[in-house]
C-alpha positions in Angstrom: 12.0 13.0 6.9 8.4 14.1 6.2 7.6 16.6 3.5 9.1 20.0 4.2 6.6 22.5 5.5 7.0 26.1 6.6 7.5 26.8 10.3 6.9 30.1 12.0 9.0 31.1 15.0 8.2 33.5 17.8 11.1 34.8 19.8 10.8 35.7 23.5 14.0 37.5 24.4 16.0 38.6 21.4 19.4 39.4 22.9 23.0 38.6 22.0 22.8 34.8 22.2 19.8 34.8 19.8 21.5 37.2 17.4 24.9 35.7 17.5 24.3 32.0 17.7 20.7 30.9 17.0 19.6 33.3 14.3 22.4 32.3 11.8 21.5 28.7 12.3 17.8 29.3 11.8 18.3 31.5 8.7 20.4 28.7 7.1 17.4 26.4 7.2 14.7 26.4 4.4 11.1 27.2 5.2 11.8 29.1 8.4 10.4 32.5 9.2 10.4 34.7 12.3 6.9 36.1 12.7 6.8 37.6 16.2 9.4 39.1 18.6 9.3 40.4 22.2 12.3 41.7 24.0 12.9 43.6 27.2 11.3 46.7 25.7 9.1 47.3 22.6 11.8 49.6 21.2 14.4 46.9 21.4 12.0 44.4 19.8 11.4 46.9 17.0 15.2 47.3 16.5 15.7 43.6 16.3 13.0 43.2 13.7 14.3 46.1 11.7 17.9 44.7 11.7 17.4 41.0 11.7 13.8 39.9 11.0 11.9 42.5 8.9 9.2 39.9 8.3 8.4 39.7 12.0 6.0 41.8 14.1 7.4 43.3 17.3 5.4 43.0 20.5 5.6 44.7 23.9 4.4 41.6 25.8 5.9 38.2 25.5 2.5 36.7 26.1 1.4 38.1 22.7 4.2 36.2 21.0 3.3 32.9 22.7 -0.5 33.2 22.3 -0.3 33.9 18.6 -1.9 32.0 15.7 1.1 33.0 13.5 3.6 31.1 15.7 4.4 27.4 15.6 7.6 27.4 17.7 8.4 29.6 20.7 12.2 30.3 20.9 13.0 31.5 24.4 16.2 33.6 24.6 15.2 35.4 27.8 16.9 35.0 31.1 16.1 32.1 33.4 13.5 34.0 35.4 11.2 33.8 32.4 11.8 30.2 31.2 9.1 28.6 33.3 6.3 31.0 32.6 7.0 31.2 28.8 7.5 27.5 28.4 4.4 26.3 30.3 2.2 28.9 28.6 3.6 28.0 25.2 3.0 24.3 25.7 -0.6 25.0 26.8 -1.0 26.9 23.5 0.2 24.0 21.5 3.6 25.4 20.6 6.9 23.6 20.4 9.5 25.1 22.8 13.2 25.7 22.6 14.6 27.5 25.7 17.9 29.0 26.4 20.0 27.4 29.2 20.0 27.3 32.2 16.7 25.4 32.4 15.0 27.6 35.0 15.5 29.9 38.0 14.6 27.3 40.6 14.3 23.6 40.9 10.6 23.8 41.5 10.1 25.7 38.2 12.2 23.1 36.4 10.0 20.3 37.8 6.9 22.1 36.7 8.3 22.6 33.2 9.2 18.9 33.0 5.7 17.9 34.2 4.1 20.2 31.7 6.2 18.8 28.8 5.1 15.3 29.8 1.5 16.4 29.3 2.2 17.3 25.7 4.5 14.5 24.4 3.6 15.4 20.8 5.3 18.8 21.2 9.1 19.1 20.9 10.9 20.6 23.9 14.6 21.2 24.3 17.2 23.3 26.2 20.1 24.9 24.5 23.1 22.6 25.1 26.4 23.7 26.5 28.9 24.1 23.7 31.7 23.1 26.2 33.3 19.9 25.2 31.1 19.4 22.1 34.1 18.7 19.8 35.7 15.9 21.9 33.0 14.7 24.3 32.2 11.5 22.4 35.9 10.6 22.4 36.1 11.2 26.1 33.2 8.8 26.7 34.8 6.2 24.3 38.2 6.3 26.1 36.5 5.9 29.5 34.4 3.0 28.3 37.4 1.3 26.8 39.3 1.6 30.2 42.0 3.9 28.8 42.7 5.1 32.3 41.5 2.1 34.2 38.9 2.8 36.8 38.2 6.5 37.2 38.9 7.4 40.8 38.7 11.2 41.1 38.6 14.3 39.0 39.4 18.0 39.1 37.6 20.8 37.2 38.4 24.5 37.4 36.5 27.2 35.6 37.9 30.6 36.5 37.6 34.1 35.0 38.0 37.7 36.2 34.7 39.1 34.8 33.4 40.1 38.2 36.7 41.3 39.6 36.2 45.1 39.1 34.4 46.1 42.3 33.1 49.3 40.7 31.1 47.7 38.0 27.4 47.1 38.5 26.0 43.7 39.2 25.8 41.4 36.1 22.5 39.8 35.5 24.0 36.5 36.4 24.6 37.9 39.9 21.0 39.0 40.3 19.0 36.2 41.9 15.7 37.7 40.8 16.9 37.2 37.2 19.2 34.1 37.3 17.7 32.3 40.3 19.9 29.6 41.8 22.4 29.5 38.9 26.0 30.2 39.9 28.8 31.1 37.4 29.4 28.1 35.1 28.2 25.5 37.6 25.1 24.4 35.7 27.0 24.3 32.4 29.7 21.9 33.7 27.2 19.8 35.7 25.4 19.2 32.4 28.7 18.2 30.6 30.1 16.1 33.5 26.9 14.1 34.0 26.8 13.3 30.3 30.4 12.1 30.5 30.7 10.6 33.9 27.2 9.7 35.1 24.9 11.3 37.7 26.1 13.3 40.7 24.4 11.9 43.8 25.8 14.0 46.6 27.6 17.3 47.0 29.4 19.3 49.6 29.7 23.0 48.8 31.2 26.3 50.0 30.7 29.6 48.3 31.4 33.2 49.1 30.5 36.6 47.9 33.8 38.5 47.7 32.4 41.8 46.6 29.0 42.1 48.4 27.8 45.5 47.2 27.8 46.6 43.6 26.3 50.0 42.7 24.0 49.8 45.7 22.9 46.2 44.9 23.5 43.5 47.5 25.0 40.4 45.8 23.7 37.0 46.9 25.3 34.8 44.2 28.8 33.6 45.2 31.8 35.1 43.4 33.6 31.8 43.9 32.5 28.3 44.7 34.1 25.0 45.7 32.1 21.8 45.2 33.0 18.2 46.2 30.8 15.9 44.1 30.2 12.2 44.3 29.1 10.4 41.1 26.9 7.3 40.9 29.8 5.2 39.8 31.9 6.1 42.8 34.1 8.7 41.3 34.6 11.9 43.3 35.4 15.3 41.9 36.5 18.7 43.1 34.8 21.4 41.1 36.1 24.9 41.4 34.5 28.1 40.0 35.4 31.8 40.2 34.4 35.0 38.6 37.0 37.0 40.5 40.3 35.3 39.5 42.9 37.5 38.0 45.3 35.8 35.5 42.9 32.8 35.5 44.0 29.6 33.9 41.9 28.1 31.1 38.9 26.0 32.0 40.2 22.4 32.3 39.2 19.0 33.5 41.4 16.2 34.8 40.1 12.7 35.2 42.5 10.5 37.3 42.2 6.7 37.0 43.9 3.7 38.3 46.0 3.4 35.1 46.3 6.9 33.9 44.9 10.4 33.3 42.6 12.1 30.8 42.8 15.9 30.5 40.3 18.1 28.6 40.9 21.8 27.8 37.6 23.4 27.2 39.1 26.6 25.7 41.1 24.8 23.0 38.9 21.6 22.8 42.2 19.6 23.1 42.3 16.2 24.7 45.3 14.5 26.3 45.9 11.0 27.7 48.7 9.7 29.9 49.3 6.2 31.1 50.8 5.6 34.6 54.5 6.2 34.4 54.3 8.0 31.1 53.6 11.5 29.9 50.5 13.2 28.8 50.1 13.0 25.0 47.6 14.7 22.7 44.7 12.5 21.5 43.4 13.1 18.0 39.6 13.2 17.8 38.5 11.5 14.5 36.4 13.8 12.3 33.4 11.4 12.5 33.4 11.7 16.3 33.6 15.5 16.4 30.2 17.1 17.1 29.6 20.4 15.6 27.0 23.0 16.5 23.7 21.9 14.8 21.3 22.9 17.5 18.8 24.8 15.4 18.9 22.1 12.6 18.3 19.3 15.1 15.4 21.0 16.7 13.6 22.0 13.5 14.1 18.5 12.1 12.4 17.0 15.2 9.5 19.4 14.8 9.1 18.5 11.1 9.6 14.7 11.5 8.1 13.0 14.6 10.3 10.0 13.9 13.6 12.1 14.1 15.7 12.0 17.2 14.5 14.4 19.9 17.1 17.1 20.5 19.2 17.1 23.6 19.4 18.1 26.4 15.8 17.4 26.9 13.8 18.5 30.0 14.7 15.4 31.9 18.4 16.1 31.5 17.8 19.7 32.5 16.0 18.6 35.6 19.0 16.4 36.5 21.4 19.2 36.5 19.0 21.6 38.2 18.8 19.0 41.1 22.5 19.3 41.5 22.6 23.1 41.4 19.8 23.1 44.0 21.7 20.7 46.2 24.8 23.0 46.0 22.7 25.9 47.3 21.3 23.7 50.1 24.8 22.4 50.9 26.2 25.9 51.2 23.4 26.8 53.6 23.9 23.8 55.9 27.6 23.1 55.5 26.7 19.4 55.3 26.9 16.7 52.6 23.6 17.1 50.5 21.9 14.5 48.4 20.8 15.5 44.9 17.2 14.4 45.1 
């Protein structure tokens, strides 16, 4: 690694994910300071600085964080509706960019972010990875590559919760399309994970429904539950089921069924099981050296400090890949037909 040098971070969107996940990781690194913060209001930015970053200056406009001589890295913790504008402006101002997932509110915005990043290859860009499957993902890929279940034929994923079940509660920001865009429940998260494990999704069929259409006077457009049939580039087909209105929901889990057995991954417990045809499912121990731990902040800072270090993942190309699938799901719901993931 090159000689350590101080790095100054400007935060755009200083909500719970930044406070709970990113800030501890950044504070654990030497030579890092938070110099500028913008949040939904100036008052909330001031509170964040007072409580978490007394060395930082609060701002009422996110643009003043980005266009700032005291900022080297723009750390975007805001909702998807702001990712495109803040990212592109930051790159134009010569700043490295880390943005919270999901990549953007629309596919068109994600494409422009990707194009802009290609114009500034010397700047490090990354999207926050999904923590789902982080512990055992490498083991899953190893078992599949070794043919532990033969040829993967089909898969089943369900991701259910009851967070949106109370009809009297106001719309969550994830249900507001002006904030979250085309993102639906945990669809984007699991598309990211599954494409990393199983290859690219090439075609989808999708059905979604809004079960509770009005919340506190707001008309909901984002489905409360969603069923997706997905075809992968290698020929595997998968049924992907999502719900935010499932009482007594089971844990998030993936089954991969092959010609010679089955792999099961429990995303809540990070437990992996393998069963051969004719046998029973048995737990699979994941060796310590194959277990990935959360090192997102360290990896990003290391790439900024050392141009020869690995670029953090997912990068904007990977983000664009899952955004294409999410976009295809929306188009498929509208037409009722099989839809290619362009």
